[in-house]
C-alpha positions, 0 to 999 in steps of 0.5 A: 217854357218859363212861367210868365213872371220868370220871363219878366224877372229875367228881363229885369236882371238883364237890364240891371246887368246892362246898367251895371256894365254901363256904369263900369265903362263897358257901354257897348256891353250895356247897350247890347244887354238892354237890347237883349232884354227885349226878347223876354219882354216880347215873349211875355206878351207873345208866348213862344209855343203859341207862335210856333203853333201858328207857324205850323198851322200856316203850313196845315201841319195840325199834328205839329201845331198840336205838339207845340200847344201840348208843351203848355201844361197849365194855360191858366197860370202860364199865359196872359189872358189874351194868350189863353184866348189864342190857346183856345182859338188854336185848339178850336181851329184844329178840332173844327176839322174833326169834332165840332162839339168840342171845337164850339167850346174852345171857340166860345172860350176864346171869344170870352177871353178875347183875341187881339185881332178882329180877323181872328175874332171874325174867324172864330164867330164864323166857325161858331156860326157853322156849328150853330148851322149844323145844329139847326140853330138858325137864329144864333147862326144868323147873329154870329154871321152878322157879327163876323161880317162886321169884324171882317174889314178886309172882306177876306171871309166874304166868300165863306159868309155868303156861302153859309148864308146860302146854306141857311136859305136852304134850311 
């Protein structure tokens, strides 16, 4: 894994080489190199290991996702702020299966750092509401469920939210 600034330096060098190739008369090479420079720029904003971990999670392969995330040694310096949010979000999802206390810390940090998509934010708040519900913090769980309901614009979490509200009524 390259540091986030090294990716931009590599992209800059490829662009400079592409411009140099164009000035030398090799227009095709220059265009190809400028198009090729898009990859390091994209990987600056979307970390490759986080993308691979997401793919593993879609297949419910938690050890595989953990393996890809373990390649990120120092997320505070190697990742941009939103990527740090998704790094913590993925750890929270994986830990929510086994260790709710630690998962709560990861979800709170992910919300604090920020997530790009409202759906991811809704899932994080729904999981936090579940943790609050298991710890008998009904008011916090209610607030988090209402926030998750507002963020869930496609009603994909409607069933889970209603199920959790039913559990809160039983408490």
